[in-house]
VMD Tcl script that draws the C-alpha trace (Angstrom):
set ca {
  {2.86 26.76 9.15}
  {1.08 25.92 5.68}
  {-2.51 25.06 6.01}
  {-3.01 21.26 5.92}
  {-4.73 19.83 2.42}
  {-8.06 18.14 2.90}
  {-9.84 15.44 0.65}
  {-13.39 16.05 -0.65}
  {-14.65 14.07 2.35}
  {-13.34 15.99 5.03}
  {-16.39 17.78 5.51}
  {-18.46 14.64 6.18}
  {-16.35 13.01 8.67}
  {-15.12 15.99 10.51}
  {-18.48 16.23 12.10}
  {-18.68 12.89 13.31}
  {-18.32 12.28 17.23}
  {-15.08 10.21 17.80}
  {-13.23 11.09 14.52}
  {-9.59 12.13 15.27}
  {-7.76 13.70 12.63}
  {-4.01 13.98 12.29}
  {-1.42 15.87 9.89}
  {-0.14 12.96 7.60}
  {2.54 14.25 5.19}
  {0.60 17.51 4.75}
  {-2.82 16.24 4.65}
  {-5.32 16.26 7.62}
  {-6.79 13.07 7.44}
  {-8.70 10.52 10.09}
  {-6.57 8.45 12.03}
  {-9.61 6.54 13.61}
  {-13.31 7.05 13.72}
  {-14.67 4.67 16.65}
  {-11.02 3.44 17.40}
  {-8.10 1.46 15.83}
  {-9.02 -1.62 17.56}
  {-12.70 -1.72 16.38}
  {-12.14 -0.73 12.79}
  {-9.22 -3.42 12.43}
  {-11.66 -5.83 13.67}
  {-14.16 -4.93 11.36}
  {-12.14 -5.22 8.09}
  {-10.94 -8.57 9.26}
  {-14.43 -9.81 9.95}
  {-16.88 -7.92 8.06}
  {-15.95 -4.53 6.09}
  {-14.39 -1.19 6.36}
  {-14.42 1.97 4.30}
  {-11.46 4.08 3.94}
  {-10.77 7.46 2.61}
  {-7.55 7.33 0.40}
  {-8.11 10.16 -1.85}
  {-4.89 11.86 -0.73}
  {-3.23 9.32 -3.14}
  {-1.84 10.58 -6.30}
  {-3.20 9.69 -10.19}
  {-0.81 10.25 -13.34}
  {-2.08 9.55 -16.39}
  {0.60 8.21 -18.78}
  {-0.22 7.87 -22.69}
  {1.15 7.74 -26.21}
  {2.74 5.47 -28.77}
  {5.87 5.04 -26.37}
  {4.26 5.07 -22.99}
  {5.18 1.10 -22.43}
  {8.61 1.65 -23.50}
  {9.04 4.75 -21.25}
  {7.10 3.10 -18.26}
  {9.29 -0.27 -19.07}
  {12.67 1.80 -18.38}
  {11.28 3.63 -15.04}
  {9.85 0.71 -13.25}
  {10.91 -2.58 -11.94}
  {8.08 -4.88 -12.84}
  {7.24 -5.84 -16.61}
  {4.50 -3.57 -18.09}
  {4.32 -5.48 -21.22}
  {2.61 -8.27 -19.43}
  {-0.43 -6.20 -18.92}
  {-3.50 -6.06 -20.73}
  {-6.44 -3.56 -20.89}
  {-8.31 -4.28 -17.49}
  {-5.44 -5.40 -15.67}
  {-3.19 -3.67 -12.86}
  {0.19 -4.23 -11.22}
  {2.31 -3.61 -8.14}
  {5.86 -2.11 -9.09}
  {8.58 0.09 -7.94}
  {10.49 2.97 -9.18}
  {14.12 3.10 -8.24}
  {17.21 5.31 -8.25}
  {20.19 4.27 -9.98}
  {21.76 3.09 -6.76}
  {18.83 0.82 -6.28}
  {17.13 2.81 -3.71}
  {13.30 3.24 -3.86}
  {11.81 6.56 -5.41}
  {8.33 4.99 -4.64}
  {6.19 1.78 -5.00}
  {2.92 2.18 -7.02}
  {0.17 0.56 -9.04}
  {0.14 0.73 -13.03}
  {-3.29 0.20 -14.32}
  {-3.52 -0.52 -18.16}
  {-6.71 1.48 -19.07}
  {-6.05 0.80 -23.09}
  {-3.61 0.30 -25.68}
  {-0.91 2.98 -25.45}
  {-2.85 4.51 -22.02}
  {-1.88 3.82 -18.48}
  {-2.66 5.18 -14.72}
  {-0.03 5.27 -12.05}
  {-1.34 5.53 -8.59}
  {1.41 6.77 -6.31}
  {1.92 7.58 -2.55}
  {0.49 11.16 -1.46}
  {3.83 11.96 0.34}
  {5.48 11.39 -3.09}
  {3.39 12.97 -5.64}
  {5.50 16.04 -6.17}
  {8.74 13.88 -6.34}
  {7.48 11.12 -8.54}
  {6.26 13.72 -11.13}
  {9.31 15.38 -11.10}
  {11.22 12.23 -11.75}
  {9.00 10.76 -14.61}
  {9.16 14.46 -16.02}
  {12.86 14.34 -15.87}
  {13.29 11.14 -17.68}
  {10.18 11.78 -20.21}
  {10.97 10.52 -23.87}
  {9.27 11.70 -27.01}
  {5.91 9.89 -27.90}
  {4.83 9.90 -24.35}
  {2.60 12.36 -22.47}
  {1.57 12.94 -18.97}
  {-1.47 14.15 -16.90}
  {-1.67 14.70 -13.33}
  {-5.31 13.90 -12.13}
  {-4.40 13.99 -8.31}
  {-6.66 16.97 -7.60}
  {-9.68 15.91 -9.56}
  {-9.49 12.09 -8.48}
  {-11.10 10.86 -5.33}
  {-10.32 7.28 -4.10}
  {-12.22 5.03 -1.80}
  {-11.12 1.89 -0.47}
  {-13.88 -0.82 0.63}
  {-12.13 -3.79 2.54}
  {-13.06 -6.86 4.13}
  {-15.08 -10.39 3.84}
  {-18.37 -8.51 3.06}
  {-16.76 -5.93 0.77}
  {-18.21 -7.90 -2.44}
  {-21.57 -8.22 -1.14}
  {-21.85 -4.44 -0.42}
  {-20.53 -3.20 -3.43}
  {-23.20 -5.38 -5.12}
  {-25.87 -3.42 -3.46}
  {-25.06 -0.45 -5.16}
  {-24.04 -1.46 -8.88}
  {-25.51 -3.69 -11.67}
  {-21.63 -4.54 -12.71}
  {-20.77 -8.18 -11.77}
  {-17.97 -7.29 -9.26}
  {-17.90 -11.01 -8.00}
  {-16.48 -11.87 -11.25}
  {-13.64 -9.28 -11.28}
  {-10.21 -10.99 -10.53}
  {-7.40 -9.89 -8.14}
  {-5.58 -7.04 -9.94}
  {-8.22 -6.53 -12.48}
  {-10.47 -3.67 -12.89}
  {-13.65 -1.94 -14.50}
  {-14.21 1.22 -16.10}
  {-17.16 3.59 -16.19}
  {-18.90 1.28 -13.60}
  {-22.51 3.11 -12.44}
  {-22.19 3.20 -8.71}
  {-24.57 4.81 -6.61}
  {-25.62 7.09 -9.90}
  {-22.00 8.03 -10.63}
  {-19.44 6.52 -12.63}
  {-16.25 5.11 -11.05}
  {-13.26 3.01 -12.15}
  {-13.45 -0.35 -9.73}
  {-10.35 -2.33 -9.09}
  {-9.69 -5.33 -6.85}
  {-6.08 -4.86 -5.11}
  {-6.34 -3.90 -1.38}
  {-3.82 -2.88 1.11}
  {-5.01 -4.85 4.24}
  {-4.53 -8.69 3.60}
  {-8.19 -8.80 2.75}
  {-10.43 -9.09 -0.15}
  {-11.92 -5.61 -1.21}
  {-12.15 -2.97 -3.97}
  {-10.93 0.44 -4.59}
  {-13.52 3.39 -6.51}
  {-11.56 5.88 -8.16}
  {-14.08 8.47 -9.20}
  {-14.39 12.36 -9.84}
  {-13.65 14.10 -6.51}
  {-17.09 15.90 -6.73}
  {-18.89 12.46 -6.69}
  {-17.07 11.12 -3.71}
  {-19.28 12.45 -0.60}
  {-22.47 11.02 -2.41}
  {-20.70 7.31 -2.78}
  {-19.15 7.37 0.62}
  {-22.60 7.95 2.34}
  {-24.50 5.33 -0.04}
  {-21.57 2.70 0.71}
  {-21.97 3.25 4.37}
  {-25.94 3.12 4.19}
  {-25.53 -0.13 2.19}
  {-22.85 -1.51 4.25}
  {-24.38 -0.98 7.74}
  {-26.62 -4.39 7.79}
  {-23.05 -5.93 6.93}
  {-21.29 -4.30 9.75}
  {-19.44 -1.68 7.69}
  {-17.66 1.23 9.58}
  {-15.63 4.13 8.22}
  {-11.90 3.30 9.25}
  {-8.81 5.57 9.27}
  {-5.36 5.25 9.20}
  {-4.53 3.67 12.04}
  {-6.17 0.57 11.14}
  {-4.89 0.83 7.59}
  {-1.49 0.56 9.04}
  {-2.01 -2.38 11.54}
  {-3.79 -4.24 8.88}
  {-0.96 -3.90 6.29}
  {1.64 -4.65 8.87}
  {-0.29 -7.97 9.71}
  {0.05 -8.63 6.15}
  {3.90 -7.45 5.72}
  {2.79 -5.31 3.05}
  {5.60 -2.39 2.91}
  {4.89 1.18 3.72}
  {6.99 3.58 1.80}
  {9.31 5.69 4.56}
  {9.40 2.69 6.58}
  {10.15 -0.44 4.59}
  {10.90 1.11 1.31}
  {12.99 4.35 0.96}
  {15.69 5.96 -1.02}
  {18.02 4.02 1.25}
  {16.38 0.69 1.24}
  {16.41 -1.63 -1.81}
  {13.39 -3.64 -3.27}
  {15.57 -6.59 -2.59}
  {16.25 -5.56 0.92}
  {12.48 -4.95 1.64}
  {11.67 -8.48 0.78}
  {9.79 -7.44 -2.71}
  {12.17 -8.51 -5.45}
  {9.43 -10.64 -6.63}
  {8.45 -7.44 -8.31}
  {11.80 -6.81 -10.06}
  {11.64 -8.57 -13.49}
  {15.08 -9.63 -14.77}
  {14.22 -10.63 -18.08}
  {12.20 -7.51 -19.36}
  {15.47 -5.04 -20.47}
  {16.95 -2.12 -18.96}
  {15.60 -0.17 -16.49}
  {16.67 2.67 -13.70}
  {18.21 0.84 -10.70}
  {19.00 -2.48 -12.59}
  {22.42 -2.73 -12.76}
  {22.85 -2.09 -8.68}
  {20.06 -4.41 -8.16}
  {21.84 -7.13 -10.20}
  {24.66 -6.72 -8.10}
  {22.95 -6.98 -4.86}
  {21.39 -10.18 -6.39}
  {24.60 -11.53 -7.50}
  {26.48 -10.84 -4.12}
  {23.73 -10.91 -1.67}
  {21.94 -8.19 0.18}
  {23.80 -6.99 3.49}
  {20.47 -6.37 5.33}
  {16.89 -8.05 4.76}
  {13.60 -7.37 6.17}
  {12.22 -10.00 8.72}
  {9.26 -10.38 11.04}
  {10.31 -10.22 15.09}
  {8.53 -11.15 18.05}
  {9.34 -9.45 21.40}
  {9.25 -12.30 23.84}
  {9.36 -10.04 26.97}
  {6.77 -7.35 28.00}
  {7.42 -4.62 25.48}
  {6.19 -3.35 22.16}
  {8.48 -2.71 19.29}
  {8.19 0.82 17.51}
  {9.44 2.24 14.37}
  {13.48 2.91 14.88}
  {13.91 0.98 18.05}
  {17.47 -0.38 17.84}
  {17.63 -4.20 17.21}
  {20.72 -6.09 18.74}
  {22.42 -9.50 18.47}
  {25.62 -11.17 19.95}
  {26.13 -7.61 21.69}
  {26.03 -5.59 18.75}
  {23.59 -3.39 16.85}
  {22.41 -5.19 13.78}
  {19.45 -2.96 12.46}
  {16.38 -1.34 13.68}
  {12.60 -1.68 13.32}
  {10.79 -0.42 10.53}
  {7.02 -1.20 11.73}
  {5.83 -2.73 14.98}
  {2.72 -2.68 17.41}
  {0.65 -5.15 19.47}
  {-0.80 -7.05 16.69}
  {-4.98 -6.62 17.08}
  {-5.49 -9.95 15.22}
  {-2.83 -12.09 17.15}
  {-2.23 -10.04 20.45}
  {1.25 -10.49 20.21}
  {4.10 -7.58 20.22}
  {5.50 -7.98 16.65}
  {7.46 -5.87 14.24}
  {9.04 -5.84 11.15}
  {12.86 -5.10 11.13}
  {15.51 -4.31 8.68}
  {18.59 -6.11 10.13}
  {22.11 -7.69 9.25}
  {21.38 -10.73 6.91}
  {23.28 -12.97 9.19}
  {20.53 -13.03 11.56}
  {17.52 -13.44 9.72}
  {17.03 -17.05 10.26}
  {13.51 -18.18 11.90}
  {14.16 -18.58 15.54}
  {17.23 -16.56 15.73}
  {17.28 -14.76 19.07}
  {17.39 -10.95 19.23}
  {17.31 -8.05 21.42}
  {14.88 -4.77 20.86}
  {15.95 -1.84 22.84}
  {13.00 -0.03 24.15}
  {13.69 3.19 26.33}
  {17.10 2.00 27.02}
  {16.28 -1.51 27.86}
  {17.31 -4.60 26.01}
  {14.30 -6.85 25.69}
  {14.52 -10.61 24.24}
  {12.80 -11.04 20.74}
  {13.33 -13.56 18.09}
  {12.73 -13.83 14.38}
  {9.50 -15.26 13.38}
  {7.63 -15.99 9.86}
  {5.82 -13.11 8.22}
  {3.40 -12.38 7.08}
  {1.84 -12.60 10.38}
  {-1.59 -12.93 8.89}
  {-3.07 -14.37 6.05}
  {-6.69 -14.71 4.81}
  {-8.40 -17.75 4.69}
  {-10.26 -17.66 1.49}
  {-8.10 -17.97 -1.62}
  {-7.89 -14.89 -3.76}
  {-9.73 -14.84 -7.23}
  {-8.03 -14.26 -10.58}
  {-4.56 -13.53 -11.38}
  {-1.42 -13.10 -9.34}
  {-0.42 -9.37 -9.06}
  {2.76 -9.89 -11.30}
}
mol new
graphics top color blue
foreach p $ca { graphics top sphere $p radius 0.5 }
foreach p [lrange $ca 0 end-1] q [lrange $ca 1 end] { graphics top cylinder $p $q radius 0.2 }
display resetview
């Protein structure tokens, strides 16, 4: 068995009482510090700090960088201006998803791609296979740390450690070379929790000092370190997809409900023909929210039935920490996706009553600043 990878922050949190680390895609990462429920509530009401340094970062630059990314990604990279980020997907020719990722336009002809940790090698090889002249790539994953500060108090906490006006930073915008606790970071405002918050990209060697400074500055504001467990329940309530569950090589963006990020007027891109066919003919499956009415919690891969037949499965499910309801996301036959449709979820051989419900299950009350993440 190969040794698990660790982020630069592992030596700090591995010594904390109560922290529990797990194997997450080959990385030894904290699933919780003080408990998933408490960490979840802290992010919803105050703030949480996540170590997501396992994510991958690729630099793409050159005079043909924009054209290259336009052909590889579903969103319209040409709409970006320096200082703006964008959510997008990278597809196979059949419309299945290689990965979902963020694109940061650092400058003219210079971009940063932020990819899922489990897909770093696969994504790099896929991009390299299609690399064209006038484009250069650098894999910065091993030298880049990433901290995510999320929650209603995030803006107040970060402002304690920098003179930059982060209050004016719009959604899906970023600032480069920002001094934070004595080091320089790229600060963005995207988020993966359904709450306001910031991401700090910085040199791996600087991450421990910034982690400690943020926790110290955030203590009066209720900031707690948070693990993968709370990150998953938070993004689930906001219906934010997780690669490997809501998105995969066999699940298209249109099936997963993120077709908004497929731009048809941008020109050709890998997967376009297959996705256009799905759009024209309709997708056979759709991702929906479901609630188990009887006593039982839906979990990934639990079968979903309707009219006595198997119609799909749960992709993510849990008892919502915020709403205290047994909720799930399910990829099911499109004929059964109307709100209120009665379903059955099979849990340990027993079929429990459920129904299709509106998702996202949770939306924060305060309006987001800045632009739409298009």
